C-alpha positions, 0 to 999 in steps of 0.5 A: 503375564504383561505385555510392554507399552512399545513407544516409538521415543525410546532410547533406542531412537532416540540414540538413533536420532541424535547418531543422525542430528550429529552426523548433520552437525558434523557435516555443517561444520565440515562444510563451514570449514571449507566455505571459509576456506574457499572465502579466505582464500578468495579475499586474499587473491582479490586483497593482493589483484587490489595492492597491484591494482594499487600500484599500477594506479601510482606507477601512473600517477608517477607516469603522468605526473612525467609526462605534464612535465614534459608535455609542459617542456614540449610547449616551452620548446615551441615557443622557443622555437615558435619565437626562434620561427619569426628571428630567421622569416625575418631572416629571411625577409632581410636577406631578401631585400639586400639580393634584391639590392644586389640585385639592382646594383649587378644590374646597374653594374652591367647596364654599366659595363655596357655602357662604357663597352659602347664609349670604347668602341665609340673611342675606337671609331672616333680615333680610325675616322680622325685617322691623320690627326690622331697622330698629329695629336701624339705627336703634341704630347697629351694636350687634348688642344694646342695651345701656345702661348708665348715662345712656348712656354710651360705652365707649372700652376698646382691647378688639379685638372683632373677627374672624370667630370670637370666645370669650366665656369668662365666669369662672362660679367662686364667686370671680366672688360678691364682691372678698374671700375671706371674701365669697367664702367666705360667698356659696357656701352662698347659694342659687341665687338670692342667689347671681346676685343677688352685686353681681360677679356681676351687673357679670360680667353686664352687661359680658358683655352689652356684650361680646356687644352690640358684636361685629361685625356678620356674626361668628358667636359661642358664650358660654361660662362656666367654673369645674371644667368648661366649656359654652357657654351656651345648651343645645345648642350646643355646640362650634357657633358662634352668629349675629350676624345670629339674634337668638334665639341672641344674645339667648339666649346672654346668658339663658341664661348670666343663670340660672346661679348663681356655682359651684367651683372656677376651671379655665382649663384646660379652657376652653383645651380648649375653645376650642381644640375649636372648628371651627372654630377661635376668631379671638378670645377675651374672656376675662371672670374674676377671677383665676389659675385654682385648678386645672387639668385633674383636680381638685386632692389638696388643699382649699388651692392655692399663689400658685405651684401657680396660676400653673403652672396658668395656664402650662399651660392658656397651653400649649393655645392656642399663641401663635395666637389673642388673647387679650383679659381683662377682669381683675376684682378679687380680694384674696389673686392679687397675680400676677394682673394681670401674668400676663393682661398677659402672655400678652395681649402674647404673643397680641397681645391685650390686657388691661384692668381695668374700674373699678367702674361699667365697663360 
């Protein structure tokens, strides 16, 4: 009997090996399937997360655009608000200036009220001091000074006597001595007392006295005489207003005028310059004269003056008043001055004043 040789690579062994290898392959397949499934699931999750993040990015971009638009709108609104703020600041500054001006005006008004109160107190004291004299003035009517013409007449003149500050300008040049040139030349060489008694000058004094006597009560006034210069008749009152309520000032101004003697040329320029220099300026001027001025601001070189030159002196003087002050002229007669009436009549129209040439028995 023969012995079989045993080989390790017999069929049974191979079967076992193939079975084991198959088991390994199956195991590998099973594990690989689970790995792929897990990987696909992971990829799906990651893709979903990516999509979500993309949506969030798109939403963020949209919000960013809206934010930028809102920022631009805010910047535009800020610029607009800055412009409005500057206008508001300018308005506030203007209001502050206006408030300061109104405060100054209020202060000035208070000072004026205080001044008026002081004036009223002074008037009360004056009335108490005058006593019986005040009663006598009441009996005489509203006149501040008694004046009687021939027959104690009342006069209707059309002159505008009103105003808070009334200036009476009296021509005291040599021409006020007479109505004719030859008599003026003759009288101007007389002594002062004789010149004071000249009929035309006495008539001038009576006219000035009548004007002062008929001024409204509680009015401030001043009487200036003028020839080549202008000055207040009451010494020491140049540039100051007098009170009609103070009898001493009323009588003093009239009496001082009566002490003057006409002389020299006529400069209406200096008369209106003095009027303009008063503070406050007059709101009514009463002018007594007999013709156009013979000189202007300065003394003429020539001893004679033409009618055209006299009219030029008049126009230069009138320019000083700028037409703002009414001028009421009482023109006394004087030969050889044909343009005087027309010039002073035009002045009355332009200044809203009045003009009159009185009769010989006036006032």
